[in-house]
N, C-alpha and C positions, 0 to 999 in steps of 0.2 A: 512541320511544327505541331499541327493539330493531332497527329498520331502520337507524338511524344507527350503532349498534354493529357490526352486520354489515357495513355499508359500510366502516367503519374497519378491521376485520379483513381484509376482502377486499383493500383497498388495501395494507395491510401485506404480505399474501401476495404481491401482484404485485411489490412492491419487494424482497422477500427470498424468492425461490423456493427450493424444496428443492435443486435442482441448478442453481445459477446458472451462466450462461454466462460464460466468461472473455472480457473485452472489451478487454484491453490488457495491456501489460507495463511496469511502472515500473522504473526503474533506480535503485538505492540506491547512492550513492557515499560511501565512507568516505575523507575527505580527510586530507591531512597525511602524516606518516611515523610509524613506530613500531608497536608491537603493539596490537591491538584484539581485543575479544571481546564478543559480544552476540547478541541475538535480532533476526532480520529476517524479515518476512513480512506476512501479512494477517489481518484479524479474522474476516470471514465464512467464508472457506474453511477457516480453522483451519490454515493452512499457515505456521507459524512455525518457523524453524530457527535453531540456534545456529551462529554463524560465529566463527572465530578465525583470525587471521593478521597479516600486516604490511600497513599502509596505505602507499600508496593502494590501494584495492580497489573493485571494482564487483560488485554482485549484481543479477540480473534477478528481478523478482517479478511473476508473473501476478496480475491482479486482476479482480474482477467489479464490477458497478455499485453494489453495496451494501457494498463494502469500505472499510476504512481500511488504507493501506499504512504500515507503521511500522518503525522501527529503534530498539532500546533497547540502548545499549552499557553494559557494566559498567566497562570501562576507556576513559575518554573519548578519542576521537581529536581532531584539530584542528577537525574539522567534519564534518557529515553533510548530504547533499543527496539529494532525491528528484527524478528527472527523468522526464517523460512526453513521448514524441514529441520527444526531444532538447531539451526546454525545462525549466528548473528550476521546479518547482511548490511546493517547500517546502525551506527550509534551516534549519540549526541549528548553533550553535557549542557546544552542550551535549552531553548524552548521549542525548537523545531527539529524534527527528524523526518527525512523523506527518502524513499527507495523507489527507483524506476525498475519495473519488471523487465528483465532482459528480453530482447526481441525473440530469441529462440527458446524461451522458457518452456520446458516440458514437464508436466506432472510426473511424479514417480509412479511406478506400477502399483506400489502400496499406497493408494490414494489417502490423502489427509481428511477426506470428508466422506 
């Protein structure tokens, strides 16, 4: 039982290292027009920032393999979208959009940063 438990802990440490390497940049798009305010960032790195302005707007968010990229708006825009490598990976017409980085995510050879 102890060997199994140690294996699970070791596996979790490899998935969530102390200083995770940034592997990509997600683009959070605030769609529509009008005023918006909210939090945009990632979970693992703890890099969440408050943004306020006029839509449409775009914010770049660096992420690691263990992250969730999220946008939580207090004043709802017409829509939210998360794009990675120029492709929409998550959309929402509400006040929250969230994308979990796939476990096997690999950056492309033509790096985004």
